[in-house]
N, C-alpha and C positions, 0 to 999 in steps of 0.2 A: 504493500499499499504505500502511496506517496503522501505520507503523513503531513509534511510541511504544506503541500498543496491543499490537502483537506483542511488544515488549520486556516489557510489563507481563504478558502472558500467559505468556512464558517464565519470568518471575520467579515468578509465582503458581504455576506447575506445577514449580518447580525441585526439589521434593522428591518429585514423583510418579515412580513406577517407569516408567510408560508414559504418553505423552500423543500424541494424534493430531491432525493438522491437514491442511488442503487450501489450496492456493494456486491462484486462478483468474485468469488473465491474459487479457486481451481478444485475440481472434483477429486483430484488425486491427493489432496492434503491428507496427511496421515491422522492428525489430531484435529478434528473439526471444531474443537473449542478454541483453538488458536485464532482462526479468523474473528470469532466472536470476542475474544480478548482484545484484539487489535481494534475492532469496532468500538467496543465500550471505551477503551483507553483514549482513542482519538476523539471521540464525540464528547465524552464527559469531561475529560481533563481540560478541554477548551473552555467550557463553561457548564457547570453541573445544572442539569434541568430541575425544575420543580416537580416534574412528573415524567417517568419513563414507563412506556407501555410497550411490551414485546408480544406479538401475535405469532403463533406458530401451529403446525399440525398437532393434533391430539395423539401424538406418538411419544412414548416415554423416552426413547434414546435421543430424539431431536430436542426435546425439552431439557433433558439432562445436560446435553452439549451446551445450550445457551446458559444454563445455571453455572456450569463449571467455567465458561468463559467470562461471566460477570464476576465470579469469585476470584479468578486469576487476575482480572484487571486491577483489583484493589480499590475500585471506585465505589463511591456512595452517592445516593440520591435520596431526596425526601421521600419520594413515593416510587417504588418499583413494582409493577404489576405484570404478571404473564397471563395471557388468555389463549385458549384454543381458538381456531377460526370460528367455530359455531358459537362458542361462548361470547366472543367479542361482537359478533354480528347481533346476537340477541341483546346484549348490553347496549349497544348503539341504538337499536330499535326501541327499547325500553326507554332510553334517555329521550329519544325523539317524541315518544308518547307522553312523557311526564311533562308536567307543567313547568318544572325548573329548566328544562332543556338540557343541552350538552354541558359537559362538566370538565373541560380542559382549561386550566388557568395558568397564567404566567408563561414560563418557557417550558415547552413540552416537547418530548421526543416520542414518536410512534415508530416502531420498527416491525416489519412483517417479514417473517421467514417464509419466503414463497416456495410453493411446491413447483418443480419445473414443468410438471404435467398440467398445472392449473386446474386442479379439481374444482368442482362447483363450490365447495366450502371456501377454498382459497379465494376464488373469484368474488364471492360475496363479501368476504372480509376486506379485500382490496377495494371493492366498490364502495362499501359503506364508509370505509375509513377516508377515502379521498373526499367524500361528501361531508363526512363529520368534521374534518379539519377545516373545511370551508365554513361550516356553521359556527365554529369556535374562533374564527379569524379576528372578530372584534375584541374578544376577551383574552386571547393568548397569542404567543409567538410559537409556531409549530414547525418542527422539522420532521418530515416523513420519509423513512427509508425503507427500501426493500432489499433483502439479502437472499442470494441464491447461488448455485454453482453454474449459473448460465448468465448471459447478457441480460440487460434490462428488458423486461417483458414489454412487448408492444402495446398490450392493454394499458399498462401504466402510463406509457407515453401519450396514448390516444385519450386516456382519462384527463390527463393534464391539459391537452388541447381542448377537450370538451368543457372543462371548467375554467378555461383561460388562465392556466397557471404556467409558470416557467417550466421547461422541460427538465426531467430529472438529470442531475449530474452523476456521472458514472465513475466509480473508483474500483480498482482491481487489486485483489490480494493475491500475490503470486505464491506458487508452491516452491519453497526453497529447499526442500529435501533433496538429498543427493544419494538416492538408492537405485538408480537405474542400472540394470545389469549391463555389463559390457558386451554380453552376447544376447542382444535383443533382436529378434527376427519377426517379420510378418511373412506368412506363407499363404499363398492363395491356391485354393483347391477347387477344381471343377466338379468333383464328385466326392461322395463318402468314401469310396474305394481309395481315391488319391489321398484323401484326408488320413485314412488309416495308414496307408504307405508312408506318408511323409512324417506322420506322428512317430511310427516305429523307427524310422531312420533317426529322428531327432532324439529319442530317448536312449537309443542303442549305445551302450558303454558309458552311460552317464552315471556317476556315482552320486549318492545322496538321495533325499526324498523328493517326491513329486506331488504337485497338486494340479488338477485340471478343473478349470470352470467352464461348463458347457451352457451357452445361453440359448434357451428355448428351442432345443432340438433333441428329442428323445432318440431319433435315429443316429444322430451323431455320437450321442452317448454309447449306445450299443456298438457302434462301429469301433470305438476305442477300447472297450472293456475286455479283459480276460480274467482268468482266475486269480491273477496277482493283484488285481485292483479292487479296492473297496468303493462302493458307490452309495450316494445318499442324495436325496432332494433337499435343496436349501429350506424349502418350506416346512419340511419335517425336522430339520436340524434345529431350527430356532424354537421348536415346541419343547426341546429337552434342555433342562437347566445346564448351562455352561458347556453344551455340546458345540455350539458355534465358536465359542472362544477356544475350545480345545483344538477344533479342526483348523481354524484360521491362524492358530499360533504354532502349527508345525508338529502336532503330536501324531500325525499319520505318516506312514512310509510311502504309500501310493494310494491317493484317493481322488475320486471324481465327484464333483458337486454339480448337480443340475440346477440351473436358475430358470424360473418361468419368466415370460415376457413381463417386463416391468419391475422385476426383483433387483434390488441393489443391496449387497451385503453391508451390514452395519459396521463390520470391523475391517481394518486393513490386514493384509497378509503379512506373516512373518515366520521365520523358521524353516522355510523351504528352499532348497538349493536349486530347484527347477520349477518354474511356474508356466502353466499352459492355459490359454483361453480360446475357446472355439465360439465363433460369432457367424452370423449370416446377414446378408443385406436385406432380406425380405422375411416378413412374419404374417402369420394369419391373425387378423384382428377384426373386431367389430366396430365399424366406423360408418360415418355418413359417406355414401358412395355417390360421387358426382354423376356417374354414368347410369345410375339407377334412380337417384333421387330418394332413396331410402337408406336407413341404417342397415348395413349389410356386413356379413363376415366375408372377407376376401383377403387376398395377398397383397401386402403393402410394403413400400420401401421404408426403411428406417431413415429418419431425417438426419441431417449433419449433426444437429445438437444431440440426439440420441446416441449416435455413433461416438461422439466424443465422450459422453457419459459412460458408455460401455468400456471404452479404452482407459478411462480414468480408474475403473475398478481394477483392471489389469496392472495399472502402474502405481496403485496405492500400496506402497510397500514400506514396512518398518525397517527392513534391513535389506542388504543388496544380495539378490540370488546369483548364482553362477550363470543361469540362462533364463530368458523369458521369451516365450513364443506366442504369437497371436495367429490363430488359423482362421482364415476367411473362407467359408464354404460357398460355392456356387457363383463365384466371381473371378474373373481373370485379372491379373495384375495390370494396372493402368499407370498413366503418367502421375496422377494424384493418388495418394494412399486412400484406403477404404474410409477412414474417418474424415477425410476431407471432401468427400462426395455425398451425393444423396440430396433429397429435397430440402430447400432452404427453409421451408415452413414446417414446423412440428404440429401435428394434430393434437391440440390441447383438449382435455376432457370436456371443458365448459362449452365449447362451441361445436366440438366434433360428435360428442355422444349424449350430452346433457343440456342442450341448448333450450329445449322446451321447458324443462324444470327451471333453469336459470331465468329465462324470460318471465315466467310465472312469478317467481320469487321476487324479482326486480319489480314487477307490476305491483306486488302486494306492499311495496314501500310507499305507494300512492304519491301524494304531492311532493315528497322529498327528492324523488328522482324522476327524471324524463326517462321512462321505460325504453323507448325505442333508441333514443340517443346513447344512453348508458350501455345497453346491451350490445349495441353495434360496435362499441369500443373494443369488445372482446373477440370480434370476428375479423380475421385478417383480410387485408386487400386481396381481391381475387376470388374470395370465398362468400361474398355477400348473397349469392344465390341460396346458400343454406339458410341465412337469416330471413330472407323475404319468404322462402318456402314455409319455414317454421312459424312465421308471423301469420301467414295465410291459414296454416293448419290450426293454430291455436285459436284463431277467430272462428274457424268452421266448427271446432269443438265447442265453442262458447266460453272457453277458458279466459280469452282476452277479447276486448272489444274497443272500438274508437270512441272516445269521449266527444262531447260537443265541441271542445276546444281543439279537436284533432290530435289529442294525445292518447297513446295506447294505454289503456287501463284494465284492471281486473274485471272478469266477468263472472267470477265465482261468488256464491253467496257466502255470508260469514262462517256458517257451519262448514261448508265445503271447503273453504280456505283453511279452517282449523285442522280438519282431517287430512287434507292434502299435505300441509306442512308437517303434520305429525308423523305421517308414515313414509314420507319421501325418502329419508336416509336409509330405511330398511328395505327399499325396493330398488336399490342401485340408482336412485335419482332418476328413475324412469317416470316421466310425467304421465305416461299412459296408465301404468299400474296405480299410480297415486290418484289419478282422476277417476279411475274405475271404482276405487274404494270410496272416494269422496262423494260421488253422486248420491243424492238423496232419493228415498223411495216413498211412494204413497202408502205402502202397507207398513212401513217402519218395522219390518220383521227382524227380530234379533238373528234368526237363522240366515237371513239374507246377508246382513253384514258380515257375520262370522264366515260364511262361505266365500265372500269377496276377499276377506283377509287370507283365508287358507289358500285360494287360488293364487293371489298375488305372491305369497310366499313360495309356492311351488314353482311358478313360472320364473321367479327371480332366481331360483336355485338350480335352474337347468330344465325344469319342465320334463318333457319326454326324454330328454338327454340322460336323465337319471336311470333310465331303464335300457336293457340291452336288446331291444327289439331286433335290431339288425343282425345280431349274433344268433339269437335264439329262434326267431320265426321261420327262417328258411328251412331248418332241419327238425322242427318240432311239430307236434300235432295240435298245439295251441291254435285256437281259432279266434277271430275277432269277437265272437259271442262269448268265448271262455274269458277273455280280458274283460269285457263289459260286465259279465257276471260277477267277477272278482271285486268289482268297485263297490265301496260302501260309502256311507256318509250322506250329508245333506244333498250333495250334488249328483247322487246316483241316477235320478231321472235324465241327466244330461250327458251321461257317460257315452252315449252313442253319437254325440254331436261334434266330436273331433278331438284333436290331440290333447289340448290342455285339460279338458274335463276328464279325459281318460286318465291322464297323469295324476290329477288331483284324486280320483277315486282309488287308484292304485296305491298312491302314497298313503291314503287314509287307511287302506287295508294293512299295509306294513306297520303303520303307527299303532294300530289296534292289536296287530298280532305279536309285536316285539316290545321289549322293554327298553324304550329310548334307543331303538335301532341297534341294540347291542349284539344280536344274534348274526354276526357277519363272519364270512369265511376269511381265511388268511389274506386273500386278494382284495378285501374290503367290500365284496358284494354280499348282499342280503337275499336269501332265497325266499320265494313267496310260499305261503302255506298251501297244502293241497297238492294237486297235480300239475300246477303251472310250472314251466321250466324257466320262466322269466326271472331275472335277478335285478336288483337295484343297487345303485352306488351309495354306500352308507354315509360318506361325507356330504353328498348332495341332500340326502333325507334329513340329516341333522342340521344342515344349514337352513332348510326350509322350516324345520321346527323352531330354531332359534329366531329366525325372522318373524315367524308367527307370534311368538312370545313377546318379541321386542315391539311389534306393532300393537299388540293388545295392550301392553304397558303404556305406550305412547298415547293411545287413544284414552286410556283411563286417566291420564293427566289432563286431558281435554274434557273430562266429564263424561266420556262415552265408555260404557262398561260392556264387555263381551264375556261370554262364558264358553270356553272351549271344552267340549265333551269328548269322550272316546268315540271313534267312528261308528261303532256298533250301537251306541246310545243315541246317535243323531237321527231325528225323524227326517224323512226326505222332503225336499222343498215342495211347496204347494205350486199349483200351475201358475197362479199370479206371481209368486216369487221367481219362478223359472222365466217367465216373460220379462219381469224387471231385470233380472241379472244378465240376461242375454242382451237386452237393450242398453244396459249400462256397459257391457263389454263392447258392444258395437260402437257406441258413442266414444269410448276411450280409444279404440283402434280404428276410428273412422278412416284415418289416413293410410292405414294398412288393409283396407278392404279389397278382396279379390273376387272375381267372378269366375265360375267354372261351368263349362257347357259339354254336353255329349256331342261328339262328331259322329253322327250316324252314318256318314258316307264312309268313314274309315273304321267301321266295325265297333262304334261306340267308345272310342278313345276319349279321354278327358282332356279338354283344353283349359288351361288356367291363365288368367290375366290380372297382373297388378294394376288396378284401375288408375291410381294416381300417376304412375309413370308410363302407363300403356305398354308396359313390357311383358312379354309372354314369359311364363314360368313353366318349367319342365314337368314339375311334380314335387314330391317330398323327398328330402335326403334320407339315405340309409333305411330304404324299404318302409319309409314313412306312410306310403300308400296303404300299407296293411293295418294302419292304426286309425284310419278314418273309414266311415261306412259310405262307400260310394253309392249306395242305394238312395242316399239323400239328394242326389242329383237327378232332376226329372229329365225326360227325353225331349221335351218340347219347349223348355224355358231355362234360362240360366239360374244357377244357385249362387249363393254368396257366402263368403266366409272371411275371417281375419287371420292374420299371422303375427306372431311375435318376433320370429327370427327368419332371416333371409340369407342365402349363401350364393355368392357369385364365384364361378370357376374362372381359371385363366383363359378358357376359350369363350368367355362371355355368358355362358349359360347360367340360368338362375334356377334355384330350387328353394322351396320353403322348408324351414326346419321344423315347422308345425303348422297345422291348419285346422281351424275350428269354424263349423257351419254357423251362420247367422240367418234366422228366418227372413225370407224375402220380404215379408210384410213390414218388418222393422226398418228395412232399407227404404221401402216406398213411403212409409210414414215420415221418415226423417226428410227425405227429399221434398215432400209436400209441405212439411212444417217449416223447414228452413230454407225454402226457395228464394225468400226475400233476401237472404244473405249475399246472393250473387247478383241480385237485381235484374234477373231475367226469367220470366215465368216459363220460358221454353227450355230452360236447362234441365238436363237429366243428371244423374249421379255421375256419369262419366265426365261431365263438363265441370261439376262442382269440385271434384277431387283432381288435383294437378300438382305438378312440380313447377314452381315459379322459375322463370328464366330458362326453363327447359333443361334437357339432359345434355351433358358435355363430356368431353374426353377426360378420363380419369388418369392422372399422372402417376398414381401408385402402380399402375401396370407397366410402366415404361422402365425397363431394366437399366438402360444405358443413357437415360436422360435426367438432367436435373431440371425440375419444373420451375419456371418463373411465372408467377401469376399475372404479371403484366403482358405477357405474351398471349394470353388467352382471350 
């Protein structure tokens, strides 16, 4: 860090009411409390603030790092408070609602530990903080800083422009450690067989212990392993006390650690003579797909920023190893190194996967924030088609609407908003599932609400993916009717209506049959009772159970009580409840409505169409056609259904990951009732649902190009 320059900047801005800054530390820093020590020393030693607020993820090791950095700095302030993202956002909203207003006085510093992936909680904290310091401008002098292992976030810069503030000043904290191996190589491998061959060559004759980090590739891990290697998944490693410390401190002779997409070890490596890391340029992720206009699972390129982060894991070393090798699968050696190429724009969670939820939460701030202008700050240049598409969809749902002053405001009722906000964190910030639960019912049935919570919990935990239909059904005598008959609980009358109802009924059967899903085989699969050959993933079942309990507790805090019974004790939903819950499901997944028709001319084959994108869909993944009753599709008219997940293959083909029928009368009723939203009485459902700005080329599918949004 250029400390004199920082002191000079603080001096130069000493009379400014508000000043913004960003601290960028390198991800390879061994002790991440050191950047925080430097930050506190540089800021506080210049002039101790009256109030210091630090906002960080609700993750213990991140908060411990900040605490240690503050303690090392030896500084003291009158008031030092640390908040999680969510707690700080709630605090600011409460202060806005209180008659006393915001409470930053005198000289104040607010520091946000930014998540590089910009989760929705992080985005909300950044948004309310920038507006909060504006509210306190007359009563205080505030310095707002963000801290991360990446450059200043563009959303922070755009918020500054939106609020007419001076752009954030950037400061860089360099990694001064000198532990780079003298024998550091990057090896490019076109195939797994070449990876295995080059790896064997690299370790041959090497004395000392080895560790291999394999990023998001089970196939690569298998290609490298033999009986001399120990293997463990990082996600399992951190569940055992001190296990991560023991492995990363060199206690193993030969060990391979598998890292899932998005995982980043908390500890640096030490004690190993030879370090290896395997990476690849492309990963399977669920993201908004420009070529489909829907959230889709498809193969994507890692951005430059993500590649640098991965390389920093490989170079975060407490001591100098004899050798360090980075293996890149599926890419040839080029003029630029692997970590210097890739898309310049990183897909951030807030605009890529959770934009609908984010826009709704921003709108709930009402007059404090201009919903459209503020939300647009988080969507990068070249991607505004995502924003306008989501804006249109939220208005079609009725979640948002235009006010008389042409400002985008909330369309939810007070109770709907309370339920929406309460359950949102426990359904992966999927606005569709939250809105599904939040919609009110004329009957007010307890069973209806409890069923909606159960369904949302199961869908968010994998849905049909929890069950091995694709493995079992081809070789078993299980029939569709056998699966339907195995379903129990409130939702049993709907078990023949498609994937998610079938998944819920089967999950309820296992919940009723087992004690907290404990009866699992060594491979983590749970066998169904009776003659069914189907099995379920235990971890997915437990995740659904935990999500269910969390949502029930959150609703209880809102004054809404639910009673969860054993599946066998639940009475089946009434006909009116079945109608209401299907209506709520349709309205929540309106933008994922699909039509299906029988093509009599080709022997009765089924043609699927995603109505919003007008893209043809081939069918369901992994023998999913066996999980829906195709008898629900008439010969002389289209049937309708909704889907939660969609997959796109490298050849452009699309398949549903699930499909659930919606009665045609519900679609017709909605078209008639909400025809005025599009202002044309001649419109049908195919015109009401669309992708704003149209479909466009998807840069993630381009292996050898770096996408520039200005070229599109």
